[in-house]
N, C-alpha and C positions, 0 to 999 in steps of 0.2 A: 276328127278334131273340128270344133265349131269354127265357122268363119268369123274373123275379127276385123273390125274397121275402126280406125281412129279418126275422130272428127272434133276439132277444137279442144284438144286435150282430154276428150272423153273416149273411152274405149267401148265400142258397141259390139255385142256378141250376138250372132244369130243363134237362137236357142234350139234350132232344129237339129244341130249336130251333123253327123254324116250318115249317109245311107249304108245300110248293112248289105253285104253281098247276098244275092239270092241263092237259094239252095233249099234242100229238104229240111223241114222242121219237125222234130219228133219230141214228144214228151218222154221223160225217163219212165221206166217200168215202175209201177207202184207195188210195194210189198203187200202181201196178203194180210199180214199182221204186224203190229208194232212191238209185240212181245220180244224181249231180248235184244232190241235194236238200240243203237246209240243215237241220241237226238242232239243235234247242234242247234244252238240258239244264237243268232247274230243280231246284236243291237247296233243302232246307227249313231250312237254318241249323243243323241238328243236327250233332254231331260226326261227322266222316268222310263225310258225305253228298257233299261236294264231291269228295273223293278217289275214292270209288266211282264217281261219275258221270263223272269225268275218265277213269278207266281204261276204263269202258264205252264212252265216246265214241271213244277211240282205237281200240278193237277194232272198233267199228262202222264207223268211217271207213275203216279198212284193208279190211275185208271187203266193204263195200257201195259203195265209191268215192263217199263223200259229198263234196259241194262244200265244205261248211264246217260247223263246229260252233260254236255260240254258247252261252255259259254265262250263266245267270241265277240270282239268289238271292232267297229270301224273307227278309223282315226278321224274321220270327218263325215258328217251326214251328206254333204254335197259332192263327195268324191267317191270313186269306186273303191271297193275293198282292196287292200294291198294284196299283191300276188302271193306273198308268203302266207298270209292268213287264209286265202282261198286254198292253197295247197295243203295247209294244215287241216282244214275242214275236209278236203277230199280224202286225206289219209286216215282220218279218225272217226268220221261219222257216217251213219246210214241215211239220215233224214235231216233236213235243215228247215228251220223256220226263222224268218227274219222279221224284225218289227221296228216300228218307229215310236217316238215319244213326243211330248210337248204338252 
């Protein structure tokens, strides 16, 4: 949680947030092929992010013979994705692309 200080009725927030615990960082294994995979597209609720990701998804499905495309959305661009949406993505997709709009 970011540090917050109130001065003269103004709330000031330190934008650096909190430090992450140290530990091993590893990238997930990458599939050899996208053929037959389910792609998830997560838009951030900003204007046009859904439209851009939809078009991207259609191009990728045609080019890489994806099994399916599932669309997900954030409730707010400035907040983390809700845990139930994250769990839904983990349960249903093989690959995720997230995008912004404006």
